[in-house]
BANU-349839 format. One record per residue (C-alpha): x, y, z. Coordinates in steps of 0.02 Angstrom, whole numbers, padded with zeros to 5 digits, always signed. Last residue first. Example, Ala and Ser with C-alpha at 12.3 -4.5 7.8 and 13.67 -1.06 7.14 Angstrom:
<recs>
+00684-00053+00357 +00615-00225+00390 
</recs>
This chain:
<recs>
+00379-00276-00184 +00399-00095-00239 +00329-00060-00411 +00427+00057-00526 +00379-00043-00679 +00555-00094-00735 +00610-00129-00557 +00453-00232-00528 +00487-00337-00684 +00667-00379-00636 +00617-00412-00455 +00478-00531-00506 +00600-00626-00616 +00725-00641-00473 +00593-00698-00347 +00527-00829-00468 +00701-00891-00511 +00743-00908-00326 +00580-01000-00291 +00622-01121-00433 +00530-01106-00598 +00416-01242-00666 +00451-01276-00848 +00397-01215-01020 +00414-01028-00994 +00291-00888-01031 +00354-00710-01002 +00256-00548-01018 +00319-00372-00977 +00256-00194-00960 +00075-00222-01009 -00042-00075-00984 -00229-00078-00959 -00398-00132-01021 -00384-00314-01073 -00515-00365-01201 -00627-00511-01154 -00759-00482-01289 -00647-00555-01424 -00721-00731-01407 -00624-00874-01485 -00453-00793-01476 -00476-00718-01305 -00397-00547-01277 -00239-00456-01222 -00113-00585-01279 -00163-00747-01366 -00030-00884-01365 -00051-01009-01507 -00067-01192-01458 +00036-01351-01437 -00023-01425-01272 +00034-01457-01094 +00085-01631-01043 +00032-01776-00929 -00106-01680-00842 -00163-01745-00673 -00336-01744-00596 -00436-01661-00458 -00561-01542-00538 -00572-01358-00499 -00536-01240-00356 -00415-01120-00278 -00407-00973-00157 -00241-00935-00072 -00147-00807-00177 +00035-00787-00129 +00109-00612-00105 +00260-00557-00209 +00166-00414-00295 +00038-00543-00351 +00084-00727-00334 -00006-00878-00403 +00053-01057-00369 -00042-01198-00451 -00042-01388-00437 -00051-01384-00247 -00219-01299-00227 -00282-01382-00386 -00252-01559-00318 -00188-01680-00451 -00004-01635-00459 +00085-01691-00618 +00007-01546-00714 +00114-01418-00623 +00070-01236-00654 +00173-01089-00590 +00121-00908-00584 +00195-00736-00567 +00106-00569-00572 +00183-00397-00541 +00044-00273-00509 +00000-00091-00541 -00181-00055-00497 -00310+00066-00562 -00413-00018-00492 -00472-00097-00330 -00443-00282-00294 -00553-00430-00250 -00464-00583-00179 -00334-00685-00271 -00360-00831-00389 -00313-01012-00421 -00381-01128-00554 -00382-01310-00610 -00496-01356-00756 -00586-01510-00818 -00577-01670-00921 -00399-01699-00978 -00331-01549-00883 -00362-01366-00924 -00260-01230-00843 -00297-01081-00732 -00219-00924-00659 -00337-00788-00597 -00289-00607-00558 -00406-00488-00468 -00501-00334-00526 -00664-00405-00458 -00649-00590-00412 -00681-00738-00526 -00640-00670-00699 -00575-00499-00648 -00406-00524-00732 -00348-00675-00831 -00196-00786-00851 -00250-00934-00955 -00193-01112-00987 -00203-01250-01118 -00162-01434-01094 -00334-01496-01141 -00428-01364-01243 -00607-01321-01199 -00571-01213-01048 -00420-01133-01132 -00516-01040-01267 -00434-01002-01435 -00277-01092-01379 -00150-01026-01251 -00207-00878-01148 -00126-00716-01089 -00200-00556-01016 -00381-00603-01038 -00515-00489-00970 -00661-00488-00849 -00708-00308-00808 -00628-00228-00654 -00541-00099-00764 -00376-00004-00771 -00251-00142-00728 -00067-00093-00740 +00031-00246-00788 +00192-00340-00755 +00194-00521-00809 +00267-00690-00769 +00212-00865-00821 +00283-01035-00776 +00232-01199-00858 +00247-01382-00804 +00190-01544-00886 +00325-01532-01018 +00369-01592-01193 +00198-01545-01264 +00236-01361-01235 +00238-01321-01421 +00205-01137-01452 +00088-01118-01601 +00101-00951-01690 +00090-00796-01584 -00058-00681-01554 -00081-00497-01514 -00234-00403-01450 -00334-00242-01452 -00521-00275-01465 -00609-00180-01328 -00508-00153-01170 -00397-00026-01259 -00227-00109-01232 -00077+00004-01198 +00090-00083-01222 +00217-00015-01098 +00367+00098-01082 +00436+00142-00911 +00464+00326-00873 +00628+00398-00808 +00766+00298-00894 +00643+00264-01035 +00641+00449-01080 +00463+00472-01141 +00446+00660-01109 +00291+00709-01205 +00229+00739-01382 +00094+00616-01437 -00050+00668-01324 +00014+00847-01329 +00149+00948-01241 +00178+00842-01087 +00328+00861-00973 +00334+00724-00841 +00375+00760-00659 +00469+00616-00581 +00405+00437-00559 +00373+00365-00386 +00211+00463-00378 +00133+00332-00490 +00029+00256-00348 -00060+00422-00331 -00140+00422-00503 -00077+00571-00601 -00100+00758-00622 +00045+00874-00666 +00063+01059-00705 +00246+01101-00735 +00239+01291-00731 +00204+01435-00613 +00270+01610-00574 +00199+01719-00436 +00151+01901-00422 +00117+02043-00301 +00084+02230-00317 +00066+02332-00158 -00087+02389-00061 -00138+02216-00002 +00029+02196+00088 +00074+02014+00123 -00015+01956-00034 -00122+01799-00050 -00091+01659-00174 -00193+01533-00273 -00165+01392-00396 -00328+01313-00457 -00349+01148-00551 -00540+01127-00562 -00609+00956-00605 -00613+00806-00720 -00660+00622-00712 -00766+00631-00554 -00791+00522-00400 -00609+00533-00348 -00542+00399-00232 -00516+00455-00052 -00391+00567+00035 -00335+00659-00121 -00151+00701-00141 -00077+00876-00147 +00092+00928-00217 +00189+01094-00223 +00362+01097-00300 +00451+01256-00249 +00557+01384-00342 +00653+01524-00256 +00820+01485-00338 +00814+01306-00272 +00688+01165-00290 +00618+01178-00112 +00487+01042-00086 +00310+01080-00024 +00207+00928+00021 +00025+00879+00041 -00076+00735+00111 -00249+00656+00106 -00358+00804+00063 -00537+00809+00128 -00498+00901+00289 -00383+01022+00198 -00195+01024+00227 -00106+01173+00306 +00082+01190+00280 +00172+01307+00401 +00332+01392+00341 +00292+01543+00451 +00324+01672+00314 +00286+01571+00158 +00125+01504+00231 +00080+01350+00129 -00100+01309+00086 -00181+01142+00042 -00347+01099-00039 -00348+00954-00163 -00500+00861-00097 -00593+01029-00087 -00671+01061+00084 -00555+01205+00128 -00601+01292-00033 -00478+01403-00127 -00386+01266-00221 -00196+01234-00219 -00092+01351-00115 +00033+01490-00096 +00040+01608+00050 +00110+01778+00101 +00166+01837-00071 +00245+02010-00075 +00423+01951-00107 +00379+01851-00262 +00317+01672-00264 +00400+01538-00375 +00289+01390-00413 +00306+01214-00483 +00150+01108-00497 +00072+00953-00421 -00089+00854-00419 -00113+00681-00346 -00258+00565-00385 -00339+00427-00283 -00435+00317-00405 -00618+00286-00447 -00622+00426-00575 -00452+00467-00648 -00436+00656-00654 -00416+00774-00800 -00430+00965-00794 -00605+01025-00840 -00568+01202-00782 -00396+01281-00772 -00346+01406-00640 -00235+01554-00596 -00254+01653-00436 -00264+01811-00335 -00320+01826-00154 -00361+01969-00036 -00391+02101-00168 -00329+02278-00203 -00287+02276-00388 -00154+02221-00511 -00099+02050-00445 +00018+01969-00570 +00016+01786-00625 +00172+01744-00727 +00162+01582-00825 +00324+01504-00884 +00425+01529-01042 +00553+01443-01154 +00487+01271-01111 +00606+01130-01059 +00572+01121-00873 +00690+01070-00731 +00813+01213-00761 +00691+01347-00699 +00650+01491-00817 +00663+01668-00743 +00680+01764-00905 +00538+01719-01022 +00385+01754-00915 +00225+01739-01018 +00078+01839-00951 -00070+01813-00836 -00167+01959-00762 -00246+01981-00591 -00385+02088-00518 -00535+02018-00609 -00491+01839-00569 -00390+01727-00684 -00411+01571-00791 -00266+01529-00905 -00209+01360-00839 -00126+01318-01005 -00067+01497-01032 +00119+01471-00996 +00120+01303-01085 +00226+01187-00978 +00100+01048-00941 +00016+01067-01110 -00089+00910-01091 -00115+00855-00910 -00129+00667-00876 +00052+00643-00821 +00107+00461-00831 +00122+00422-01017 +00252+00295-01074 +00156+00222-01222 +00168+00092-01360 -00004+00062-01433 -00103-00100-01446 -00158-00154-01620 -00340-00196-01656 -00377-00058-01782 -00235-00114-01898 -00293-00294-01910 -00146-00413-01934 -00091-00417-01752 +00074-00503-01715 +00170-00599-01583 +00344-00673-01609 +00381-00851-01551 +00559-00855-01619 +00632-00959-01476 +00768-00835-01429 +00677-00783-01272 +00666-00605-01339 +00506-00637-01440 +00480-00495-01561 +00329-00381-01554 +00223-00352-01709 +00078-00238-01753 +00119-00109-01621 +00032+00058-01645 +00128+00222-01616 +00096+00322-01459 +00281+00322-01412 +00412+00339-01547 +00509+00242-01678 +00408+00083-01699 +00488-00004-01847 +00397-00029-02013 +00442-00195-02098 +00387-00317-01962 +00253-00402-02066 +00120-00366-01933 +00146-00179-01951 +00199-00046-01825 +00352-00142-01769 +00426-00169-01596 +00580-00271-01544 +00702-00126-01562 +00591-00026-01444 +00649-00128-01295 +00533-00068-01156 +00395-00172-01237 +00477-00335-01175 +00393-00495-01235 +00468-00661-01180 +00417-00827-01258 +00415-01013-01222 +00518-01170-01238 +00657-01207-01116 +00827-01243-01193 +00927-01227-01033 +00965-01040-01035 +00784-00986-01052 +00731-00923-00880 +00875-00824-00805 +00976-00796-00963 +00821-00733-01055 +00768-00623-00909 +00939-00543-00891 +01051-00608-00753 +01116-00516-00599 +00936-00517-00543 +00955-00703-00511 +01040-00673-00343 +00876-00613-00269 +00903-00447-00177 +00875-00453+00011 +01023-00333+00037 +01110-00460+00149 +01078-00595+00020 +01153-00489-00118 +01304-00448-00012 +01336-00634+00019 +01315-00672-00167 +01448-00541-00203 +01418-00371-00284 
</recs>
């Protein structure tokens, strides 16, 4: 692709380069941590036991900038975990996972009519055995993320005597939707946000319903229901592929989940990330010497799960008391929002965005220039390619940044600022990046995360 074609497509030219070539090709100091590259991950701090699968702890992550600033965690209980989980439902293809039934239906394992998009050897067959208007399959206590808009989906194949197929049996349920197989009309409940029915071929459909407003509960009823055309004749439907996720992760395909450690983690479909527990998980590098520059750039891709104040990245044990140190935090000034700050000779400069709801997937980029005295000009903070506007702090210049460790996921001096969420990428570069470099780095991270800028 030529530069002219790139410009026409609104793709930054820098995306033709890898992150290390883009930001570290001129000897810049710093570090780049990329959890999607499993070859850089180890379960122990010494780096002798490789991470070989998702849901394993990470005691060491290698720096891909080429500067050797690897990050470690010596305490086994404080190590983040590598994950790629999207679907919240355990046993998503177990034929009896949603095993509830009414008195006039039975549920059995169907081993013949297996769709190609699942890996199980059987699906659930729900058969109507009596004279009844509706028959169904359900699971109680199925997971939801409270405070977020959730989407539920499943695959279904109705038989010839099914008139409708739907999710929930109450028109006021936030997941209620019903599809008439005869008229092809989809009815969405008043409290549901949207619904879709997608033909998968060979009689199978993917049925999805999204809540209208954020859920107030952390679990609920997952009910698949059908009505027969002729109440005097047998009827049945097949189901599999039960999936619940936060709505902003709809961009990813259906994810098979067996157990909490056994699920589809194909990196081509589901991005890998470091999962921090919000309590004491963290990593730390040795000293990174930025004393040769008065400018630093930072880039990260994260999924934020809490509005609590937390540290994503910070040089020194506590930046506010260390001249030439900086922090990238979440929720510190504004709920759920990013803050970028650095310490000058006698005070701090900071910039932050407005309050945000969580869960939230966000690409963060920031630039700090110690040669500029005014905080509003010394810092640039961008979240999902939008510039933050609020700033404050002391007016003074900083001749050079410091020589400190980089703490990731918590504060070194006070481990009560644990990050609760997922880290997909983290880059710290000694130098102020050009607008083109910023746009290219943001694009690389957003593509990895599945975030549209």
